[in-house]
Each structure stands twice: as structure tokens, then as C-alpha cells.
PDB file with one MODEL, atoms N, CA, C and O in Angstrom:
MODEL        1
ATOM      1  N   ALA A   1      95.382 104.691 136.475  1.00  0.00           N
ATOM      2  CA  ALA A   1      94.016 104.729 136.137  1.00  0.00           C
ATOM      3  C   ALA A   1      93.044 104.569 137.368  1.00  0.00           C
ATOM      4  O   ALA A   1      91.986 105.195 137.447  1.00  0.00           O
ATOM      5  N   ASP A   2      93.480 103.696 138.304  1.00  0.00           N
ATOM      6  CA  ASP A   2      92.674 103.438 139.461  1.00  0.00           C
ATOM      7  C   ASP A   2      92.516 104.736 140.257  1.00  0.00           C
ATOM      8  O   ASP A   2      91.437 105.018 140.778  1.00  0.00           O
ATOM      9  N   GLN A   3      93.589 105.521 140.349  1.00  0.00           N
ATOM     10  CA  GLN A   3      93.517 106.798 141.144  1.00  0.00           C
ATOM     11  C   GLN A   3      92.557 107.778 140.464  1.00  0.00           C
ATOM     12  O   GLN A   3      91.813 108.494 141.135  1.00  0.00           O
ATOM     13  N   LEU A   4      92.580 107.805 139.100  1.00  0.00           N
ATOM     14  CA  LEU A   4      91.689 108.742 138.399  1.00  0.00           C
ATOM     15  C   LEU A   4      90.223 108.345 138.645  1.00  0.00           C
ATOM     16  O   LEU A   4      89.390 109.231 138.832  1.00  0.00           O
ATOM     17  N   ILE A   5      89.901 107.137 138.649  1.00  0.00           N
ATOM     18  CA  ILE A   5      88.529 106.706 138.916  1.00  0.00           C
ATOM     19  C   ILE A   5      88.129 107.128 140.354  1.00  0.00           C
ATOM     20  O   ILE A   5      87.048 107.672 140.578  1.00  0.00           O
ATOM     21  N   ARG A   6      88.998 106.869 141.276  1.00  0.00           N
ATOM     22  CA  ARG A   6      88.698 107.206 142.686  1.00  0.00           C
ATOM     23  C   ARG A   6      88.493 108.757 142.777  1.00  0.00           C
ATOM     24  O   ARG A   6      87.541 109.226 143.401  1.00  0.00           O
ATOM     25  N   PHE A   7      89.375 109.504 142.161  1.00  0.00           N
ATOM     26  CA  PHE A   7      89.334 110.958 142.292  1.00  0.00           C
ATOM     27  C   PHE A   7      88.101 111.565 141.591  1.00  0.00           C
ATOM     28  O   PHE A   7      87.356 112.351 142.176  1.00  0.00           O
ATOM     29  N   TYR A   8      87.917 111.175 140.331  1.00  0.00           N
ATOM     30  CA  TYR A   8      86.864 111.876 139.581  1.00  0.00           C
ATOM     31  C   TYR A   8      85.445 111.269 139.832  1.00  0.00           C
ATOM     32  O   TYR A   8      84.454 111.998 139.807  1.00  0.00           O
ATOM     33  N   LEU A   9      85.361 109.976 140.067  1.00  0.00           N
ATOM     34  CA  LEU A   9      84.077 109.350 140.203  1.00  0.00           C
ATOM     35  C   LEU A   9      83.739 108.996 141.671  1.00  0.00           C
ATOM     36  O   LEU A   9      82.617 108.611 142.001  1.00  0.00           O
ATOM     37  N   GLN A  10      84.757 109.143 142.524  1.00  0.00           N
ATOM     38  CA  GLN A  10      84.583 108.823 143.911  1.00  0.00           C
ATOM     39  C   GLN A  10      83.997 107.438 144.072  1.00  0.00           C
ATOM     40  O   GLN A  10      83.069 107.214 144.849  1.00  0.00           O
ATOM     41  N   GLN A  11      84.588 106.479 143.285  1.00  0.00           N
ATOM     42  CA  GLN A  11      84.151 105.096 143.337  1.00  0.00           C
ATOM     43  C   GLN A  11      85.427 104.237 143.300  1.00  0.00           C
ATOM     44  O   GLN A  11      86.499 104.694 142.903  1.00  0.00           O
ATOM     45  N   GLU A  12      85.272 103.005 143.721  1.00  0.00           N
ATOM     46  CA  GLU A  12      86.328 102.043 143.634  1.00  0.00           C
ATOM     47  C   GLU A  12      86.208 101.428 142.202  1.00  0.00           C
ATOM     48  O   GLU A  12      85.109 101.129 141.734  1.00  0.00           O
ATOM     49  N   PRO A  13      87.350 101.254 141.544  1.00  0.00           N
ATOM     50  CA  PRO A  13      87.322 100.586 140.204  1.00  0.00           C
ATOM     51  C   PRO A  13      86.817  99.171 140.313  1.00  0.00           C
ATOM     52  O   PRO A  13      87.161  98.433 141.237  1.00  0.00           O
ATOM     53  N   ILE A  14      85.998  98.808 139.357  1.00  0.00           N
ATOM     54  CA  ILE A  14      85.471  97.450 139.295  1.00  0.00           C
ATOM     55  C   ILE A  14      86.555  96.515 138.810  1.00  0.00           C
ATOM     56  O   ILE A  14      86.730  95.428 139.361  1.00  0.00           O
ATOM     57  N   LEU A  15      87.276  96.915 137.799  1.00  0.00           N
ATOM     58  CA  LEU A  15      88.393  96.092 137.293  1.00  0.00           C
ATOM     59  C   LEU A  15      89.732  96.807 137.703  1.00  0.00           C
ATOM     60  O   LEU A  15      89.910  98.009 137.508  1.00  0.00           O
ATOM     61  N   LYS A  16      90.621  96.009 138.263  1.00  0.00           N
ATOM     62  CA  LYS A  16      91.897  96.552 138.692  1.00  0.00           C
ATOM     63  C   LYS A  16      92.819  96.717 137.526  1.00  0.00           C
ATOM     64  O   LYS A  16      92.772  95.920 136.589  1.00  0.00           O
ATOM     65  N   SER A  17      93.653  97.720 137.547  1.00  0.00           N
ATOM     66  CA  SER A  17      94.657  97.904 136.531  1.00  0.00           C
ATOM     67  C   SER A  17      95.730  96.830 136.596  1.00  0.00           C
ATOM     68  O   SER A  17      96.031  96.307 137.669  1.00  0.00           O
ATOM     69  N   ILE A  18      96.300  96.506 135.457  1.00  0.00           N
ATOM     70  CA  ILE A  18      97.399  95.604 135.421  1.00  0.00           C
ATOM     71  C   ILE A  18      98.662  96.324 135.881  1.00  0.00           C
ATOM     72  O   ILE A  18      98.981  97.401 135.378  1.00  0.00           O
ATOM     73  N   PRO A  19      99.391  95.726 136.848  1.00  0.00           N
ATOM     74  CA  PRO A  19     100.647  96.344 137.318  1.00  0.00           C
ATOM     75  C   PRO A  19     101.557  96.638 136.089  1.00  0.00           C
ATOM     76  O   PRO A  19     101.805  95.781 135.240  1.00  0.00           O
ATOM     77  N   THR A  20     102.027  97.888 136.055  1.00  0.00           N
ATOM     78  CA  THR A  20     102.850  98.324 134.922  1.00  0.00           C
ATOM     79  C   THR A  20     104.084  98.958 135.479  1.00  0.00           C
ATOM     80  O   THR A  20     104.021  99.807 136.369  1.00  0.00           O
ATOM     81  N   LEU A  21     105.233  98.535 134.942  1.00  0.00           N
ATOM     82  CA  LEU A  21     106.535  99.010 135.387  1.00  0.00           C
ATOM     83  C   LEU A  21     107.278  99.674 134.228  1.00  0.00           C
ATOM     84  O   LEU A  21     107.233  99.199 133.092  1.00  0.00           O
ATOM     85  N   SER A  22     107.966 100.785 134.534  1.00  0.00           N
ATOM     86  CA  SER A  22     108.696 101.468 133.466  1.00  0.00           C
ATOM     87  C   SER A  22     110.167 101.095 133.499  1.00  0.00           C
ATOM     88  O   SER A  22     110.797 101.072 134.556  1.00  0.00           O
ATOM     89  N   PHE A  23     110.703 100.801 132.316  1.00  0.00           N
ATOM     90  CA  PHE A  23     112.104 100.476 132.210  1.00  0.00           C
ATOM     91  C   PHE A  23     112.962 101.711 132.595  1.00  0.00           C
ATOM     92  O   PHE A  23     114.083 101.550 133.077  1.00  0.00           O
ATOM     93  N   ALA A  24     112.449 102.915 132.388  1.00  0.00           N
ATOM     94  CA  ALA A  24     113.216 104.128 132.720  1.00  0.00           C
ATOM     95  C   ALA A  24     113.343 104.280 134.177  1.00  0.00           C
ATOM     96  O   ALA A  24     114.399 104.666 134.679  1.00  0.00           O
ATOM     97  N   GLN A  25     112.254 103.975 134.903  1.00  0.00           N
ATOM     98  CA  GLN A  25     112.316 104.109 136.390  1.00  0.00           C
ATOM     99  C   GLN A  25     113.017 102.995 137.108  1.00  0.00           C
ATOM    100  O   GLN A  25     113.473 103.143 138.242  1.00  0.00           O
ATOM    101  N   ARG A  26     113.098 101.835 136.405  1.00  0.00           N
ATOM    102  CA  ARG A  26     113.739 100.643 137.016  1.00  0.00           C
ATOM    103  C   ARG A  26     114.628  99.985 136.002  1.00  0.00           C
ATOM    104  O   ARG A  26     114.251  98.992 135.380  1.00  0.00           O
ATOM    105  N   PRO A  27     115.858 100.560 135.824  1.00  0.00           N
ATOM    106  CA  PRO A  27     116.780 100.019 134.817  1.00  0.00           C
ATOM    107  C   PRO A  27     117.089  98.537 135.011  1.00  0.00           C
ATOM    108  O   PRO A  27     117.338  97.832 134.033  1.00  0.00           O
ATOM    109  N   HIS A  28     117.079  98.066 136.206  1.00  0.00           N
ATOM    110  CA  HIS A  28     117.406  96.633 136.405  1.00  0.00           C
ATOM    111  C   HIS A  28     116.412  95.683 135.734  1.00  0.00           C
ATOM    112  O   HIS A  28     116.698  94.500 135.551  1.00  0.00           O
ATOM    113  N   LEU A  29     115.261  96.206 135.376  1.00  0.00           N
ATOM    114  CA  LEU A  29     114.222  95.394 134.779  1.00  0.00           C
ATOM    115  C   LEU A  29     114.663  94.815 133.384  1.00  0.00           C
ATOM    116  O   LEU A  29     114.200  93.754 132.964  1.00  0.00           O
ATOM    117  N   VAL A  30     115.521  95.514 132.734  1.00  0.00           N
ATOM    118  CA  VAL A  30     115.983  95.030 131.399  1.00  0.00           C
ATOM    119  C   VAL A  30     116.555  93.586 131.575  1.00  0.00           C
ATOM    120  O   VAL A  30     116.175  92.653 130.868  1.00  0.00           O
ATOM    121  N   ASP A  31     117.450  93.466 132.519  1.00  0.00           N
ATOM    122  CA  ASP A  31     118.034  92.091 132.734  1.00  0.00           C
ATOM    123  C   ASP A  31     117.029  91.131 133.226  1.00  0.00           C
ATOM    124  O   ASP A  31     117.002  89.992 132.761  1.00  0.00           O
ATOM    125  N   GLN A  32     116.181  91.522 134.157  1.00  0.00           N
ATOM    126  CA  GLN A  32     115.174  90.654 134.721  1.00  0.00           C
ATOM    127  C   GLN A  32     114.250  90.144 133.603  1.00  0.00           C
ATOM    128  O   GLN A  32     113.896  88.965 133.584  1.00  0.00           O
ATOM    129  N   VAL A  33     113.877  90.989 132.715  1.00  0.00           N
ATOM    130  CA  VAL A  33     112.844  90.636 131.740  1.00  0.00           C
ATOM    131  C   VAL A  33     113.464  89.838 130.557  1.00  0.00           C
ATOM    132  O   VAL A  33     112.871  88.863 130.095  1.00  0.00           O
ATOM    133  N   PHE A  34     114.616  90.244 130.089  1.00  0.00           N
ATOM    134  CA  PHE A  34     115.186  89.706 128.834  1.00  0.00           C
ATOM    135  C   PHE A  34     116.244  88.604 129.106  1.00  0.00           C
ATOM    136  O   PHE A  34     116.434  87.757 128.234  1.00  0.00           O
ATOM    137  N   ALA A  35     116.910  88.571 130.213  1.00  0.00           N
ATOM    138  CA  ALA A  35     117.986  87.570 130.384  1.00  0.00           C
ATOM    139  C   ALA A  35     117.516  86.133 130.607  1.00  0.00           C
ATOM    140  O   ALA A  35     118.198  85.196 130.193  1.00  0.00           O
ATOM    141  N   ARG A  36     116.393  85.948 131.238  1.00  0.00           N
ATOM    142  CA  ARG A  36     115.933  84.642 131.606  1.00  0.00           C
ATOM    143  C   ARG A  36     114.717  84.227 130.697  1.00  0.00           C
ATOM    144  O   ARG A  36     113.712  84.936 130.654  1.00  0.00           O
ATOM    145  N   PRO A  37     114.827  83.090 129.989  1.00  0.00           N
ATOM    146  CA  PRO A  37     113.722  82.638 129.153  1.00  0.00           C
ATOM    147  C   PRO A  37     112.407  82.492 129.879  1.00  0.00           C
ATOM    148  O   PRO A  37     111.355  82.742 129.290  1.00  0.00           O
ATOM    149  N   GLU A  38     112.430  82.080 131.187  1.00  0.00           N
ATOM    150  CA  GLU A  38     111.202  81.900 131.874  1.00  0.00           C
ATOM    151  C   GLU A  38     110.470  83.271 132.163  1.00  0.00           C
ATOM    152  O   GLU A  38     109.254  83.294 132.355  1.00  0.00           O
ATOM    153  N   SER A  39     111.186  84.321 132.185  1.00  0.00           N
ATOM    154  CA  SER A  39     110.594  85.657 132.353  1.00  0.00           C
ATOM    155  C   SER A  39     109.763  86.007 131.108  1.00  0.00           C
ATOM    156  O   SER A  39     108.713  86.635 131.248  1.00  0.00           O
ATOM    157  N   GLN A  40     110.193  85.625 129.902  1.00  0.00           N
ATOM    158  CA  GLN A  40     109.460  85.938 128.694  1.00  0.00           C
ATOM    159  C   GLN A  40     108.035  85.379 128.770  1.00  0.00           C
ATOM    160  O   GLN A  40     107.101  85.986 128.245  1.00  0.00           O
ATOM    161  N   GLU A  41     107.872  84.246 129.408  1.00  0.00           N
ATOM    162  CA  GLU A  41     106.541  83.594 129.467  1.00  0.00           C
ATOM    163  C   GLU A  41     105.537  84.338 130.312  1.00  0.00           C
ATOM    164  O   GLU A  41     104.339  84.062 130.250  1.00  0.00           O
ATOM    165  N   ARG A  42     106.038  85.323 131.137  1.00  0.00           N
ATOM    166  CA  ARG A  42     105.169  86.006 132.034  1.00  0.00           C
ATOM    167  C   ARG A  42     104.974  87.492 131.810  1.00  0.00           C
ATOM    168  O   ARG A  42     104.378  88.188 132.632  1.00  0.00           O
ATOM    169  N   VAL A  43     105.496  87.977 130.660  1.00  0.00           N
ATOM    170  CA  VAL A  43     105.447  89.423 130.480  1.00  0.00           C
ATOM    171  C   VAL A  43     104.969  89.856 129.055  1.00  0.00           C
ATOM    172  O   VAL A  43     105.018  89.091 128.091  1.00  0.00           O
ATOM    173  N   VAL A  44     104.503  91.133 128.994  1.00  0.00           N
ATOM    174  CA  VAL A  44     104.239  91.830 127.779  1.00  0.00           C
ATOM    175  C   VAL A  44     105.068  93.127 127.848  1.00  0.00           C
ATOM    176  O   VAL A  44     105.063  93.838 128.853  1.00  0.00           O
ATOM    177  N   VAL A  45     105.750  93.395 126.786  1.00  0.00           N
ATOM    178  CA  VAL A  45     106.506  94.621 126.658  1.00  0.00           C
ATOM    179  C   VAL A  45     105.816  95.519 125.668  1.00  0.00           C
ATOM    180  O   VAL A  45     105.433  95.073 124.586  1.00  0.00           O
ATOM    181  N   LYS A  46     105.642  96.834 126.034  1.00  0.00           N
ATOM    182  CA  LYS A  46     104.903  97.728 125.145  1.00  0.00           C
ATOM    183  C   LYS A  46     105.661  99.012 125.015  1.00  0.00           C
ATOM    184  O   LYS A  46     106.357  99.458 125.926  1.00  0.00           O
ATOM    185  N   ARG A  47     105.502  99.601 123.835  1.00  0.00           N
ATOM    186  CA  ARG A  47     105.969 101.027 123.674  1.00  0.00           C
ATOM    187  C   ARG A  47     104.876 101.886 124.239  1.00  0.00           C
ATOM    188  O   ARG A  47     103.696 101.627 124.002  1.00  0.00           O
ATOM    189  N   VAL A  48     105.256 102.936 125.007  1.00  0.00           N
ATOM    190  CA  VAL A  48     104.272 103.745 125.654  1.00  0.00           C
ATOM    191  C   VAL A  48     103.402 104.556 124.723  1.00  0.00           C
ATOM    192  O   VAL A  48     102.290 104.945 125.081  1.00  0.00           O
ATOM    193  N   ASP A  49     103.912 104.817 123.507  1.00  0.00           N
ATOM    194  CA  ASP A  49     103.107 105.590 122.543  1.00  0.00           C
ATOM    195  C   ASP A  49     102.613 104.794 121.452  1.00  0.00           C
ATOM    196  O   ASP A  49     102.287 105.339 120.397  1.00  0.00           O
ATOM    197  N   GLY A  50     102.525 103.462 121.626  1.00  0.00           N
ATOM    198  CA  GLY A  50     101.968 102.553 120.603  1.00  0.00           C
ATOM    199  C   GLY A  50     100.516 102.783 120.414  1.00  0.00           C
ATOM    200  O   GLY A  50      99.811 103.163 121.349  1.00  0.00           O
ATOM    201  N   ARG A  51     100.038 102.551 119.179  1.00  0.00           N
ATOM    202  CA  ARG A  51      98.642 102.779 118.874  1.00  0.00           C
ATOM    203  C   ARG A  51      97.943 101.459 118.486  1.00  0.00           C
ATOM    204  O   ARG A  51      98.363 100.730 117.588  1.00  0.00           O
ATOM    205  N   GLY A  52      96.865 101.210 119.216  1.00  0.00           N
ATOM    206  CA  GLY A  52      96.028 100.061 118.834  1.00  0.00           C
ATOM    207  C   GLY A  52      96.729  98.732 118.714  1.00  0.00           C
ATOM    208  O   GLY A  52      96.433  97.973 117.791  1.00  0.00           O
ATOM    209  N   GLY A  53      97.672  98.408 119.631  1.00  0.00           N
ATOM    210  CA  GLY A  53      98.362  97.147 119.572  1.00  0.00           C
ATOM    211  C   GLY A  53      99.643  97.247 118.813  1.00  0.00           C
ATOM    212  O   GLY A  53     100.357  96.250 118.709  1.00  0.00           O
ATOM    213  N   ASP A  54      99.974  98.364 118.287  1.00  0.00           N
ATOM    214  CA  ASP A  54     101.271  98.531 117.566  1.00  0.00           C
ATOM    215  C   ASP A  54     102.351  98.559 118.620  1.00  0.00           C
ATOM    216  O   ASP A  54     102.144  99.145 119.682  1.00  0.00           O
ATOM    217  N   ALA A  55     103.484  97.958 118.375  1.00  0.00           N
ATOM    218  CA  ALA A  55     104.639  97.917 119.302  1.00  0.00           C
ATOM    219  C   ALA A  55     104.265  97.253 120.616  1.00  0.00           C
ATOM    220  O   ALA A  55     104.535  97.799 121.685  1.00  0.00           O
ATOM    221  N   VAL A  56     103.659  96.107 120.551  1.00  0.00           N
ATOM    222  CA  VAL A  56     103.339  95.285 121.697  1.00  0.00           C
ATOM    223  C   VAL A  56     103.963  93.888 121.457  1.00  0.00           C
ATOM    224  O   VAL A  56     103.728  93.263 120.422  1.00  0.00           O
ATOM    225  N   TRP A  57     104.734  93.434 122.402  1.00  0.00           N
ATOM    226  CA  TRP A  57     105.353  92.115 122.304  1.00  0.00           C
ATOM    227  C   TRP A  57     104.864  91.209 123.458  1.00  0.00           C
ATOM    228  O   TRP A  57     105.250  91.413 124.608  1.00  0.00           O
ATOM    229  N   VAL A  58     104.073  90.279 123.169  1.00  0.00           N
ATOM    230  CA  VAL A  58     103.463  89.396 124.179  1.00  0.00           C
ATOM    231  C   VAL A  58     104.462  88.174 124.232  1.00  0.00           C
ATOM    232  O   VAL A  58     104.541  87.342 123.327  1.00  0.00           O
ATOM    233  N   GLY A  59     105.196  88.154 125.354  1.00  0.00           N
ATOM    234  CA  GLY A  59     106.251  87.216 125.529  1.00  0.00           C
ATOM    235  C   GLY A  59     105.911  85.788 125.163  1.00  0.00           C
ATOM    236  O   GLY A  59     106.619  85.208 124.340  1.00  0.00           O
ATOM    237  N   PRO A  60     104.855  85.171 125.730  1.00  0.00           N
ATOM    238  CA  PRO A  60     104.596  83.797 125.436  1.00  0.00           C
ATOM    239  C   PRO A  60     104.068  83.530 124.015  1.00  0.00           C
ATOM    240  O   PRO A  60     103.965  82.370 123.618  1.00  0.00           O
ATOM    241  N   LYS A  61     103.752  84.516 123.288  1.00  0.00           N
ATOM    242  CA  LYS A  61     103.212  84.343 121.942  1.00  0.00           C
ATOM    243  C   LYS A  61     104.236  84.556 120.788  1.00  0.00           C
ATOM    244  O   LYS A  61     103.910  84.335 119.622  1.00  0.00           O
ATOM    245  N   ILE A  62     105.476  84.989 121.131  1.00  0.00           N
ATOM    246  CA  ILE A  62     106.442  85.219 120.086  1.00  0.00           C
ATOM    247  C   ILE A  62     107.662  84.372 120.292  1.00  0.00           C
ATOM    248  O   ILE A  62     107.922  83.946 121.417  1.00  0.00           O
ATOM    249  N   PRO A  63     108.440  84.102 119.233  1.00  0.00           N
ATOM    250  CA  PRO A  63     109.707  83.406 119.328  1.00  0.00           C
ATOM    251  C   PRO A  63     110.739  84.134 120.198  1.00  0.00           C
ATOM    252  O   PRO A  63     110.746  85.362 120.293  1.00  0.00           O
ATOM    253  N   ARG A  64     111.560  83.381 120.793  1.00  0.00           N
ATOM    254  CA  ARG A  64     112.581  83.970 121.736  1.00  0.00           C
ATOM    255  C   ARG A  64     113.425  84.999 120.965  1.00  0.00           C
ATOM    256  O   ARG A  64     113.734  86.058 121.512  1.00  0.00           O
ATOM    257  N   SER A  65     113.799  84.720 119.729  1.00  0.00           N
ATOM    258  CA  SER A  65     114.599  85.640 118.960  1.00  0.00           C
ATOM    259  C   SER A  65     113.885  86.967 118.724  1.00  0.00           C
ATOM    260  O   SER A  65     114.562  87.995 118.752  1.00  0.00           O
ATOM    261  N   ASP A  66     112.646  87.028 118.505  1.00  0.00           N
ATOM    262  CA  ASP A  66     111.867  88.236 118.353  1.00  0.00           C
ATOM    263  C   ASP A  66     111.814  89.004 119.620  1.00  0.00           C
ATOM    264  O   ASP A  66     111.941  90.229 119.638  1.00  0.00           O
ATOM    265  N   PHE A  67     111.616  88.240 120.741  1.00  0.00           N
ATOM    266  CA  PHE A  67     111.576  88.922 122.049  1.00  0.00           C
ATOM    267  C   PHE A  67     112.886  89.551 122.384  1.00  0.00           C
ATOM    268  O   PHE A  67     112.921  90.685 122.860  1.00  0.00           O
ATOM    269  N   LEU A  68     113.981  88.848 122.150  1.00  0.00           N
ATOM    270  CA  LEU A  68     115.303  89.374 122.422  1.00  0.00           C
ATOM    271  C   LEU A  68     115.640  90.548 121.563  1.00  0.00           C
ATOM    272  O   LEU A  68     116.388  91.417 122.011  1.00  0.00           O
ATOM    273  N   ALA A  69     115.146  90.634 120.371  1.00  0.00           N
ATOM    274  CA  ALA A  69     115.357  91.843 119.510  1.00  0.00           C
ATOM    275  C   ALA A  69     114.800  93.078 120.104  1.00  0.00           C
ATOM    276  O   ALA A  69     115.289  94.171 119.818  1.00  0.00           O
ATOM    277  N   VAL A  70     113.761  92.954 120.950  1.00  0.00           N
ATOM    278  CA  VAL A  70     113.160  94.142 121.576  1.00  0.00           C
ATOM    279  C   VAL A  70     114.114  94.715 122.605  1.00  0.00           C
ATOM    280  O   VAL A  70     114.068  95.915 122.872  1.00  0.00           O
ATOM    281  N   ARG A  71     114.971  93.904 123.186  1.00  0.00           N
ATOM    282  CA  ARG A  71     115.869  94.351 124.230  1.00  0.00           C
ATOM    283  C   ARG A  71     116.675  95.584 123.755  1.00  0.00           C
ATOM    284  O   ARG A  71     116.791  96.567 124.488  1.00  0.00           O
ATOM    285  N   ALA A  72     117.211  95.528 122.567  1.00  0.00           N
ATOM    286  CA  ALA A  72     117.999  96.622 122.026  1.00  0.00           C
ATOM    287  C   ALA A  72     117.208  97.937 122.008  1.00  0.00           C
ATOM    288  O   ALA A  72     117.704  99.005 122.365  1.00  0.00           O
ATOM    289  N   LYS A  73     115.967  97.799 121.577  1.00  0.00           N
ATOM    290  CA  LYS A  73     115.096  99.010 121.564  1.00  0.00           C
ATOM    291  C   LYS A  73     114.889  99.604 122.935  1.00  0.00           C
ATOM    292  O   LYS A  73     114.916 100.820 123.129  1.00  0.00           O
ATOM    293  N   VAL A  74     114.681  98.700 123.889  1.00  0.00           N
ATOM    294  CA  VAL A  74     114.433  99.153 125.256  1.00  0.00           C
ATOM    295  C   VAL A  74     115.695  99.781 125.844  1.00  0.00           C
ATOM    296  O   VAL A  74     115.608 100.789 126.546  1.00  0.00           O
ATOM    297  N   VAL A  75     116.864  99.206 125.570  1.00  0.00           N
ATOM    298  CA  VAL A  75     118.146  99.771 126.071  1.00  0.00           C
ATOM    299  C   VAL A  75     118.400 101.146 125.429  1.00  0.00           C
ATOM    300  O   VAL A  75     118.890 102.067 126.083  1.00  0.00           O
ATOM    301  N   ASP A  76     118.057 101.264 124.133  1.00  0.00           N
ATOM    302  CA  ASP A  76     118.277 102.534 123.463  1.00  0.00           C
ATOM    303  C   ASP A  76     117.377 103.643 123.956  1.00  0.00           C
ATOM    304  O   ASP A  76     117.796 104.800 123.990  1.00  0.00           O
ATOM    305  N   ALA A  77     116.166 103.330 124.335  1.00  0.00           N
ATOM    306  CA  ALA A  77     115.173 104.333 124.793  1.00  0.00           C
ATOM    307  C   ALA A  77     114.268 103.743 125.906  1.00  0.00           C
ATOM    308  O   ALA A  77     113.089 103.473 125.678  1.00  0.00           O
ATOM    309  N   PRO A  78     114.822 103.560 127.057  1.00  0.00           N
ATOM    310  CA  PRO A  78     114.021 102.909 128.142  1.00  0.00           C
ATOM    311  C   PRO A  78     112.790 103.713 128.548  1.00  0.00           C
ATOM    312  O   PRO A  78     111.810 103.131 129.012  1.00  0.00           O
ATOM    313  N   HIS A  79     112.815 105.008 128.390  1.00  0.00           N
ATOM    314  CA  HIS A  79     111.655 105.874 128.731  1.00  0.00           C
ATOM    315  C   HIS A  79     110.431 105.579 127.730  1.00  0.00           C
ATOM    316  O   HIS A  79     109.297 105.985 127.984  1.00  0.00           O
ATOM    317  N   CYS A  80     110.715 104.904 126.671  1.00  0.00           N
ATOM    318  CA  CYS A  80     109.630 104.694 125.725  1.00  0.00           C
ATOM    319  C   CYS A  80     108.980 103.290 125.922  1.00  0.00           C
ATOM    320  O   CYS A  80     108.083 102.939 125.155  1.00  0.00           O
ATOM    321  N   TYR A  81     109.395 102.501 126.903  1.00  0.00           N
ATOM    322  CA  TYR A  81     108.850 101.113 127.072  1.00  0.00           C
ATOM    323  C   TYR A  81     108.470 100.832 128.497  1.00  0.00           C
ATOM    324  O   TYR A  81     109.059 101.323 129.460  1.00  0.00           O
ATOM    325  N   ILE A  82     107.410  99.981 128.574  1.00  0.00           N
ATOM    326  CA  ILE A  82     106.914  99.492 129.822  1.00  0.00           C
ATOM    327  C   ILE A  82     106.823  97.987 129.776  1.00  0.00           C
ATOM    328  O   ILE A  82     106.916  97.380 128.709  1.00  0.00           O
ATOM    329  N   VAL A  83     106.640  97.387 130.937  1.00  0.00           N
ATOM    330  CA  VAL A  83     106.469  95.902 130.952  1.00  0.00           C
ATOM    331  C   VAL A  83     105.307  95.678 131.902  1.00  0.00           C
ATOM    332  O   VAL A  83     105.177  96.355 132.922  1.00  0.00           O
ATOM    333  N   GLN A  84     104.453  94.704 131.545  1.00  0.00           N
ATOM    334  CA  GLN A  84     103.293  94.344 132.307  1.00  0.00           C
ATOM    335  C   GLN A  84     103.316  92.816 132.483  1.00  0.00           C
ATOM    336  O   GLN A  84     103.941  92.104 131.697  1.00  0.00           O
ATOM    337  N   GLN A  85     102.628  92.325 133.523  1.00  0.00           N
ATOM    338  CA  GLN A  85     102.397  90.878 133.651  1.00  0.00           C
ATOM    339  C   GLN A  85     101.487  90.372 132.562  1.00  0.00           C
ATOM    340  O   GLN A  85     100.567  91.073 132.141  1.00  0.00           O
ATOM    341  N   TYR A  86     101.732  89.171 132.104  1.00  0.00           N
ATOM    342  CA  TYR A  86     100.848  88.554 131.108  1.00  0.00           C
ATOM    343  C   TYR A  86      99.747  87.809 131.790  1.00  0.00           C
ATOM    344  O   TYR A  86      98.897  87.219 131.124  1.00  0.00           O
TER     345      TYR A  86
ENDMDL
END
């Protein structure tokens, strides 16, 4: 998004985008995100085609069991999920 603002508006973005990583582009992220409980406290996992907050798991706001259930979905379709810092 930052690049689009620079390109089309020729301006620097006022608000910076949240760093976003793709599970498809970085398969090692699955273990980094889901294996350690302390990682859950720092991340949000989202489905890339989620609508209006649908398919968003905010790590520190949900039980560990719910967070770990998302892992299977990510492993089955890594191209459909991203992770962001909380």
C-alpha cells in the first residue's frame, strides 16, 4: 500500500503499513508462529480473502487451542493466509 501511495499520489504515506508476511512465501513461518506460545501473543493471522474481519485470529485475544486450530488451515492452504504483528 505504501508503494501505491507514493506512485499515484507522489506523497509519503502518513500512516505506515503493518508488516505483512505470507505463509506461502515463507513456509518456515508456520513453525515460528504456531510452535511457541510466546509468538501467539505478538501476531494476528488472517485469511487473505476474508471480509470485514471474517477469518481473523488475533493471537493474544483467543485461547491457545483456537489459535492452534488455525495451524491446520494454514498448512493445508498457505497461500490463503498471512501473518502480521499485533
